[in-house]
N, C-alpha and C positions, 0 to 999 in steps of 0.2 A: 504493500500500500504506500510505497515511497513516492510515486509519481502521480498521486491523485488528490493533491491539495486543492481545495475549493473555497469559495467565499460567496457570501450573500451580503449585500451592502445597501443600507438605506441612508442617504446623506443629503446635505443641503442642495446638491446638484440636481436632484429630482424631486425631493420632498420638501414642501413648505414647512415653516416653523411649527405650525399647529400639529402637523402629522409627526414631526420629529419629537415634539414634546410628549405626544400621546404614547409613543413607542419606546422612548428612552428608558434605560434601566438604571436604578441606583444599585448600590453594592449588594443589598439583600436580594433584590430581584435578579441581579446578575448571577449570584450564586445559585439561586433557585432554578434559574433558566439553564445554567450549566449542568445541574444535576438532572434536569428533565432531558436535556440533549443526550447526556451520558446513558440514561436509562432506556430511551425510546428510539434512538437511531444507531445503526451499526457504523460508528465512526470513531476515529481516534484523533489525537492532537487537536482538541477543540478549544478555540479561543473566542471569547466574546468581548468586543470593544464597544463601549457606549459612552458618547460624549454629547454635548449640546448640539453638535453638528452631524453626528452619525451614530448609527447602531449597526454593528457588523458581526457576522459569525464566520469564522474560519474553521475548516475541518478536513480531515483526511478520510476519504471513502471512495469505493468503486462506484457508488450510486449517487445520483443527484438527489439530495434530500431538501432542496430549497422549499418545496411546498410544505413538507413536514415541519421544517424549522419555523416557518411563518406561523403555522397552526400552533406549535408549542409556545411561540412568543405571545400569541393571542391568549393562550391559557394562562401564561405567567402574568400578563398584564390585565387579564380580565376583560379582553376585547372580543366580543362574540363574533363580530363581523370582520375579523382581521384579514380574511381572504380578499376583501374588497380593496385592501391597500397593497396587494401584491405587485401591482404595476409600478409602485414607487421604488421597489427594490431593484438593484442591479445584480445579476447572477454571473459569477465568474467560475465556470466549470473546467477551464483549462488550468492545469497545474502551474505553468509558468506565469500566467496572467494573475493568479491568486497570490503567488509569491511576490511578484513585482508590485502588486497593489498594496500588500502589507508593508513592504519596504517604503513605498511612496507615502503612504498614510503616516507611518511612524516617523518619517523624517520631516513631515510638515509640508510636503509638496502638494498634498490634496486638501490642505486646510483653507478655510475662507481667508484667513490672514496667512499668507505664504510664510513658511518657516515658523509657524506657531510653536512657541517654546513649551507649551503645556502638553502637547500631544505625546512627546516621548515619555513623560511620566505617566500619562494615561495608558500607554501601551505596556509599560512595566507593571502597572497595577493590574491590568487585564491578564497579563501573564501570571502574576502572583495568584490571582483567583483560579486560573486553570491549574496551577501547581497544587494549590490547596484542595481542589476538588478532584484531583487525580485524573484530569482530562488532558494533561500534557505528557506526550510520549517523547522518545529520543529525537524524533524529527522536529517537533515543535521546540523542544529545549535548545537544540542546536540552531534552529532558525532564529529564535528570539535573541539568543546570545550573539549571533552574527549581526542582527539588527542593532543591538545595543553598542557593539563595537563600531559599527558603521556610523552610528550617531556621534560617537566620540570623534571619529575622523572628520565628520562634517563640521563639528564645533571647532576643532583644532586647525583644520586646513582651509576653511572657507569663511566668508562673512555672512553665511546664510542665516545665522541666528543672532546677528548683531542688531542692536537698536530696537526701537519700539515701532512696529509696523502697523499698528491699529490705533485709532483715536484714543481708545480707553487705555491701551498700553502706554501710549505717548503721554497721556495726562498723568499717569502714575510716575513715569520717568521724570516729567517736569517737576512734579511735587518733590521728588527725591533731590533734584538739583536745587530747588528753591529753599528747602529746609535742611540742607546739609549741615548748617551751623546751628540748628535749633535742636535742643535736647527734647526728645519725646514730643514732637509737634502734634498739635490738636487739629484734627481735620473734620470738617463738616460737609456732608454731601446733601444738597438740597434738590429735591426732585428725583424721582426714581423711574424715569422712562427707560427705554432700551439702553441708551448710552450711559445714563447714570447708574443703572444696575450693573452694567459691564464694568464700570470703574470700580464699584464696590467689590465685585468678584476679583478684580485684579489687585485691589488694595488688600484683600484677604490673604493673598499669597506674598505680600510685601513685608517689610520689617516694621510697618506702622502698627502701633498698638492702641492708639487713642483716636478711633474713628467713630463719629456719630452720624446717623442718617435721619433725615426728616422728610415727610411727604404729607400732602393734604389728606390722602387716604391712609389712615393709620395702619390698617391691616396689611397693606402692601409693604409698608416699612417694617412691620413686625416679621413678616415672612422672610424678607430679604435679610433682616438682621439675624434671624435664627440661622439662615443658610450660611452667612458670612461671619458669624460670631461677632457682631457689632452692637453698639448701643443705639436705642431709638430715642430721638429727641421729639417730644410732642410738638406739633407744628405751631401751636399757640405760644411755645417758649422759644421761638426762633430768634428773637432779639437777644436773649441771654446767650443762646448758642453762638450767635455772630460775635458777641463781645469776647467770648472765650476762645474762639477758633483762631488758629494761625493761617489756615488755608480753607477757603470756602469754594467748593465745586458746585456750580449752578447748572442744573439740567432741567430748568422749569419751562414747560410748554405753555406759552401764552403770546399774544400779539404784541404786547408792550412790555418794557423791562419791569421785572419784579423788584430788583434792587436799584433804587434810585440814589442820586447824589445826596438828597436830603435825608434819606433813611440812614445812609452810612455815616454822614456827618454827626448824627445824633448818638453814634456809638462811643464818641470821645476816645478815639483810637490813640493808644499810648505807645504802641510798637507797630512793626510792619504787619500788614495783612495782605495776603495774596488771594485775589479772586480769579478763578478759572471758569470762564463762561463757555459751556459746551452747547448752548442752545442756539437754534435757528428758528425764528428770529432771536436776536440776542436778548438775554434776560438780565443783563447788568448794563446800566447806562455807561456809555463810554467816558463821560466826564467825571465818574467817581475817582478816576486816577488823578484828578487835580487835588484830591484830599491828601494832605501830608500823611505818608506812611502806607498809602494804598497803592498796590500794583495790580494791574489787570491784564490777563492773557485771554485771548478769544479763540474760537474754534479754528480760525485760519492758522494761527501760530501752532496749534497742536497738530493740525492736519499736514502742514508743511513739514513738521518734524517726522510725522509718520510716513509721509510720501518719500522723503529722502531715505529712510530706513528700508522701506518697501522696495525702492529701486535698487538699493544695494543688495538686497536679498535676491531680487529677480536676476541681477547680473551674475549671481553665484550659482544659479540653477544648473547651467551646463556642467560645472565642476561637481556639484552634488550628484547629478545623474551619473557622471563618470565613476564616482566613488561607489554608488549603488551597484552599477554594472560589474565592477570588480568584485564586490562582496557576493553578488548573486552567482558569479562564475565560480568563486571558491566554494560557496555553499553547494552548488550543483555538483561539483567534483566530489565533495563529501557524500552527497546523497547517492551518487552513482556507486561510490565505494561501499556504501551500506548494502547494496544489492549483492555484492560478492562476499560480504562478511561471513554469512553462514557457511559458504564453501571453504573459506580460509580456515574457519574453526574446525570444520570436518576434516580437512586435510591435516591440520595440526594433530587432531585426535588420532587419525589413522597412523601417522608416523610415530606418535607417542605410544600407541598400542604395540607397534612393532618393536620399538625400543625397550619397552618394559617387558615384553615377552622374551626377548633375547637375553636381557639382563637376568631374568628369573631363572634361566637355564643354567647359569654359572655362579649365581650369587652364593650358593651354599659352599662352594669351594674357595671363597675369598674371605679375607679378614675385613673388619669394618673400614680400615683406611683404604684398602683396595676397592671396596664397594663404592666408597665416596668418590674416588678418582674416576672409576669407570662411569659413574653416574654423571659427573661433571663433563667428562670427555664426550659421552654420547649425546648429552643435551646440547653441547656446543655444535656437534655435527648436525643435529636435527635443525638447529637454528640456521645454519649455513645452507643446508639442503633446501629448506622451505623458503628462503629469502627470495630466490629468483622467481619461483611460481607466484608468490605474493605480489612482487613488483610487476610481473607480466599481467596478472589479473587486474591490478589497479590501472595499468596503462591501457588495457583492453576496455576498461570501463569508460575512460575518457574518449576512446575512439568509437564507443558504441558497439564493441565486438565481444563483450564479456560472455555472452550466452554460449558461444562456440567453445571457448576455453573452459567454462564451467562444465559443459557436457563432457568434454575430453577428460578432465580431472575426475569427474564422477565415475566414468567408465574405467579409468586406469586403477583407481583406488577403491572402487565400490563404495563411494562416499554416502550414498543414499541410506546405507545401513549403519553409518557411523553416528555415535552420540556426540553432542556438542558440549558435554559437561567437562571433559578432561581438557586442561589447558597446560601449555608448556610453561 
């Protein structure tokens, strides 16, 4: 089952956000789903990767189980009409396509934000869940460790992961620059639309510990605060929150500015305050910057920062693809050698049986030192005898000619009747 790796993928490329949200798996659901897959489909090397942008299943099997996988996903998520969503999935039944796709996804080539730094950790987490649920076999273990090594090469040899290539990433990076000389800066996020929520999720993964969020709809703030482990500031207490904050991130959706010059003047600012306006139309009046101690950054500043990083990443894509190609070639060589591994073990066992049978004929006539010397000499001989056939088998694998040599060795040494338990 070494050349039957498959994948089924639901991602932002075909499925809108409401569908992706419906089907996404948290850790508990993912573990439950892995167990269902393990129990109900005849497959090995099962990996489930679920993020905000994709839910994917990888598996090793002779049969296409995509229909069954979608049905089991529906059972796991409690979606009775899951089959109606089947067209949103992409099916990859060719081994090389599935392997290539997992590499591309794990490196961030398939992310909405090219080079997404979170995806490599999400792939590691998915692999850990597979290992914990005993759905990872030798093939998947080797594949994932090859991917992790490839990721290190991408980080070390390219600019693919450099800089903040999304607006929310860039906003957090700007905050880090602005507060570099402030101990434990206080951050207030006002407005939790899509971009405001994304900033919170990125702040969650940063070094900032004093982050408060506020929104006119309290329940929305509470849900996001629970997800990101942040504090909720009641919206009616926003003036006090503004006085205490060092950085205010505004993502308020309205036609006229929410933060006016007159409002900010009444705060009696005693130290620097940084306003980052992520709204369109703008939610912070431009002339608030005329107030001493107030500095304002708008969406254009952030997006220019993100665009520069994105272009740098795009320029690195050819190098990233070349590194992936090298890694896949090396992985494929290992996969091919696995095909001949049973034959190599059987050949070793056949020669070892001969060696032990011959030693047994004379061992009674020898003293312990002589037995030890004979054992060492014959083991060394066996290693040298088997070296060339093993090298020839591995070379035949790379040429795609292993089957003929395997048949020849099977006939010469009657390997079909050999046990694989004895090792040199």
